[in-house]
TILUMFI-79597 format. One record per atom (N, C-alpha, C): residue in one letter; y, x, z; atom name. Coordinates in steps of 0.1 Angstrom, whole numbers, plus 5000, padded with zeros to 4 digits. Last residue first. Layout:
# TILUMFI-79597
['A' [Y X Z] 'CA']
...
END
This chain:
# TILUMFI-79597
['S' [5136 4883 5046] 'N']
['S' [5129 4871 5042] 'CA']
['S' [5139 4860 5040] 'C']
['V' [5139 4917 5038] 'N']
['V' [5146 4905 5042] 'CA']
['V' [5139 4893 5037] 'C']
['E' [5121 4945 5051] 'N']
['E' [5122 4934 5041] 'CA']
['E' [5130 4922 5047] 'C']
['Q' [5134 4975 5060] 'N']
['Q' [5129 4962 5065] 'CA']
['Q' [5131 4952 5055] 'C']
['K' [5124 5007 5052] 'N']
['K' [5132 4996 5048] 'CA']
['K' [5125 4983 5054] 'C']
['I' [5121 5032 5075] 'N']
['I' [5113 5023 5067] 'CA']
['I' [5122 5011 5064] 'C']
['I' [5134 5047 5094] 'N']
['I' [5137 5050 5080] 'CA']
['I' [5129 5041 5070] 'C']
['D' [5144 5048 5124] 'N']
['D' [5138 5037 5116] 'CA']
['D' [5142 5039 5101] 'C']
['H' [5139 5080 5137] 'N']
['H' [5148 5070 5132] 'CA']
['H' [5140 5060 5124] 'C']
['G' [5127 5104 5140] 'N']
['G' [5130 5096 5152] 'CA']
['G' [5140 5085 5149] 'C']
['L' [5118 5122 5122] 'N']
['L' [5132 5119 5122] 'CA']
['L' [5137 5111 5134] 'C']
['V' [5090 5123 5128] 'N']
['V' [5099 5135 5129] 'CA']
['V' [5113 5132 5130] 'C']
['A' [5083 5096 5124] 'N']
['A' [5080 5103 5137] 'CA']
['A' [5088 5116 5139] 'C']
['A' [5090 5092 5098] 'N']
['A' [5097 5085 5108] 'CA']
['A' [5095 5091 5122] 'C']
['L' [5070 5108 5085] 'N']
['L' [5085 5111 5084] 'CA']
['L' [5093 5104 5095] 'C']
['K' [5047 5095 5093] 'N']
['K' [5049 5109 5096] 'CA']
['K' [5064 5113 5095] 'C']
['E' [5051 5069 5082] 'N']
['E' [5050 5071 5097] 'CA']
['E' [5052 5085 5101] 'C']
['A' [5051 5074 5055] 'N']
['A' [5063 5068 5061] 'CA']
['A' [5063 5071 5076] 'C']
['T' [5024 5083 5052] 'N']
['T' [5036 5093 5050] 'CA']
['T' [5048 5087 5056] 'C']
['E' [5011 5059 5058] 'N']
['E' [5008 5071 5066] 'CA']
['E' [5020 5081 5064] 'C']
['R' [5020 5042 5038] 'N']
['R' [5023 5039 5052] 'CA']
['R' [5021 5052 5061] 'C']
['S' [5032 5061 5009] 'N']
['S' [5022 5054 5017] 'CA']
['S' [5026 5051 5031] 'C']
['C' [5064 5053 4994] 'N']
['C' [5053 5062 4998] 'CA']
['C' [5043 5054 5006] 'C']
['S' [5090 5050 4969] 'N']
['S' [5083 5045 4981] 'CA']
['S' [5071 5055 4983] 'C']
['K' [5120 5069 4961] 'N']
['K' [5106 5064 4958] 'CA']
['K' [5100 5059 4971] 'C']
['G' [5145 5079 4967] 'N']
['G' [5144 5065 4966] 'CA']
['G' [5130 5060 4962] 'C']
['N' [5148 5106 4971] 'N']
['N' [5154 5101 4959] 'CA']
['N' [5151 5086 4956] 'C']
['R' [5133 5110 4994] 'N']
['R' [5148 5112 4995] 'CA']
['R' [5155 5106 4982] 'C']
['V' [5108 5108 4982] 'N']
['V' [5113 5098 4991] 'CA']
['V' [5128 5098 4993] 'C']
['A' [5108 5131 4966] 'N']
['A' [5106 5118 4960] 'CA']
['A' [5112 5107 4969] 'C']
['T' [5109 5151 4986] 'N']
['T' [5120 5150 4976] 'CA']
['T' [5120 5136 4970] 'C']
['V' [5085 5146 5000] 'N']
['V' [5098 5145 5007] 'CA']
['V' [5110 5143 4997] 'C']
['T' [5067 5152 4979] 'N']
['T' [5068 5138 4985] 'CA']
['T' [5081 5136 4992] 'C']
['V' [5072 5179 4975] 'N']
['V' [5073 5170 4964] 'CA']
['V' [5075 5155 4969] 'C']
['R' [5065 5189 5000] 'N']
['R' [5079 5190 4995] 'CA']
['R' [5081 5180 4984] 'C']
['S' [5042 5169 5019] 'N']
['S' [5045 5179 5008] 'CA']
['S' [5060 5178 5005] 'C']
['V' [5042 5167 5054] 'N']
['V' [5043 5160 5041] 'CA']
['V' [5047 5170 5031] 'C']
['G' [5044 5177 5079] 'N']
['G' [5031 5179 5072] 'CA']
['G' [5030 5172 5059] 'C']
['S' [5067 5176 5094] 'N']
['S' [5060 5163 5091] 'CA']
['S' [5046 5165 5085] 'C']
['L' [5077 5202 5097] 'N']
['L' [5075 5193 5109] 'CA']
['L' [5067 5181 5106] 'C']
['E' [5078 5211 5070] 'N']
['E' [5071 5218 5080] 'CA']
['E' [5067 5209 5092] 'C']
['V' [5095 5192 5058] 'N']
['V' [5081 5195 5053] 'CA']
['V' [5073 5201 5064] 'C']
['L' [5118 5196 5072] 'N']
['L' [5112 5183 5073] 'CA']
['L' [5097 5184 5068] 'C']
['Q' [5124 5222 5064] 'N']
['Q' [5122 5219 5078] 'CA']
['Q' [5114 5206 5080] 'C']
['N' [5129 5218 5037] 'N']
['N' [5118 5227 5041] 'CA']
['N' [5114 5224 5056] 'C']
['C' [5151 5201 5036] 'N']
['C' [5138 5196 5032] 'CA']
['C' [5127 5205 5037] 'C']
['N' [5170 5206 5067] 'N']
['N' [5168 5207 5053] 'CA']
['N' [5154 5202 5049] 'C']
['M' [5191 5193 5093] 'N']
['M' [5177 5196 5088] 'CA']
['M' [5176 5196 5073] 'C']
['H' [5210 5185 5111] 'N']
['H' [5212 5198 5103] 'CA']
['H' [5198 5202 5098] 'C']
['R' [5209 5160 5120] 'N']
['R' [5201 5170 5127] 'CA']
['R' [5202 5184 5121] 'C']
['R' [5225 5147 5102] 'N']
['R' [5228 5146 5116] 'CA']
['R' [5221 5157 5124] 'C']
['A' [5209 5150 5079] 'N']
['A' [5222 5157 5080] 'CA']
['A' [5227 5158 5095] 'C']
['M' [5187 5134 5085] 'N']
['M' [5185 5148 5082] 'CA']
['M' [5199 5156 5084] 'C']
['E' [5200 5109 5086] 'N']
['E' [5194 5115 5098] 'CA']
['E' [5191 5130 5096] 'C']
['T' [5209 5106 5060] 'N']
['T' [5219 5106 5071] 'CA']
['T' [5213 5113 5083] 'C']
['I' [5185 5106 5045] 'N']
['I' [5195 5117 5043] 'CA']
['I' [5205 5118 5054] 'C']
['I' [5174 5083 5057] 'N']
['I' [5167 5096 5057] 'CA']
['I' [5177 5107 5055] 'C']
['A' [5192 5063 5051] 'N']
['A' [5189 5066 5065] 'CA']
['A' [5182 5080 5066] 'C']
['V' [5191 5064 5023] 'N']
['V' [5203 5067 5029] 'CA']
['V' [5201 5070 5044] 'C']
['R' [5164 5055 5018] 'N']
['R' [5168 5069 5015] 'CA']
['R' [5181 5073 5021] 'C']
['D' [5142 5038 5033] 'N']
['D' [5156 5038 5033] 'CA']
['D' [5162 5052 5030] 'C']
['M' [5112 5030 5014] 'N']
['M' [5120 5039 5024] 'CA']
['M' [5135 5037 5022] 'C']
['P' [5085 5009 5010] 'N']
['P' [5098 5013 5006] 'CA']
['P' [5106 5020 5017] 'C']
['V' [5052 5017 5006] 'N']
['V' [5062 5013 5016] 'CA']
['V' [5075 5018 5011] 'C']
['S' [5022 5006 4992] 'N']
['S' [5034 5013 4990] 'CA']
['S' [5045 5008 5000] 'C']
['M' [4988 5008 5000] 'N']
['M' [5000 5000 5000] 'CA']
['M' [5012 5009 5000] 'C']
END
């Protein structure tokens, strides 16, 4: 299942923490290609979304509006 990510929240939180892509890759265990794709607005698996959210400590998964 593909999970939509909030790219603005990801970029904002990374900037707030002075974190670059390489650091996020190392801390999350997610590949650089995937981190770059997510930062550019691509969706990802639930597992990847949870790994990134755990590192950033921020709700970066888009909430669907009903």
